[in-house]
C-alpha positions, 0 to 999 in steps of 0.5 A: 609427660606422665609423672606418677606420684604416690603419697611420698613415693614418685614410681616404684624406683623411688619406693625401693631406694626408700626401703635401701634407706630406711634399713641403710642397706648396701645398694651393691647388694640388696636383700632380695628376699626382705625387700621383695616382701615389702615391696609387694606388701606396699602395693597390696595396701595401695587403694585403687589408682590409675592403671599405668601407675598400677602397672608400674608398679606391678611391673616391679614386683615381677622383676623383684621376683624374677631376681629372688627365683633366679638367685634361689636356684643353686648355682652349679659348682667346679671342684667345690668352688663357685663359678663367677656368674652374672648376678641377677641384682646387676641390672636393678641396681644400675636402674636404681643409681641412675633414678638416685643420681637424677633424683639428687640432680633434681633436688639441687636443682630445685633448690637453686631454682628456689633460692633464684626466685627471691632474687630481683634483677635490678633493671637500668633504663637511661632516661633523657634529661627533660630540659633538653630541647629538640632544636629539628622537632625531631624524635629522639633515639638512643644511638647505636655504636653503628650511628656513631661511626656513620657520623664520625666516618662521614665527617673524615670522608669530607676531609681533603686528602692530603697528596703527602701523609707525614707521620707526626704526634697529633697536634691536640689530646683527648684532655683538650678536646674533651675541654672543647666539648664541654666549653661548647655544651656550656654555651648551647644546650645540645651541640652536634659532632659535625658542628665540632669538627667542622673548622677542623682541617686535619683528620688526626684532630677529628679522630682525636675528638671523637675518642674524646666525645667516646672518653666524655660518654664512658665516664658519663659526662655527656650523652648522645643523641642521633635523629633520624635521617642525619648523618651525625649525632648530638652531644648534651651534658648529663645532669648531675655532671 
């Protein structure tokens, strides 16, 4: 897209708006005769420039002269009253209003862009504690929710399904299972979810234990690690927790 810029004016509409602001004119009632003279005087003093730029200013000058000629023509009247004719300035006024709206919006966006350029987002990249040793010597990947759900379902599927089900309160709480996990982590650097739940024979206890893992992660007391090729995840205490 070619952008026309002459000194302070970006095209003929910008020049017209300058004249209107300078002389404090009513944009809805532009004195065509005076503003046409100012416009033609300006483009007459323009240095030789790009032909496309000059063509736009010459076209606007011809449009102003055409409007001026139409306004000078006598208007027929009926019974001494002027007829309600179409104002030849209407099209020009509409273009000026639209251009002014776009120009003001672009100036506001430019201010916001400048303010935004002075801001720097603070990134957060979580790093694993260097003292944690991968026992299986496999690459450690950051876990996703899919990895956690996959390991959780794998444990549940290995628990025998009872033929009858009784609705009762869970025999353990999230707080108790959180304490169990932390006690295991005081004994070892890493513990797997499967090793924590291997002695649990009831699905409800596994569910509460999984909720305890999520709660410990939310409170930033532990981190979870996944290892490629395993339907399981490992837990480790966060540094400073």
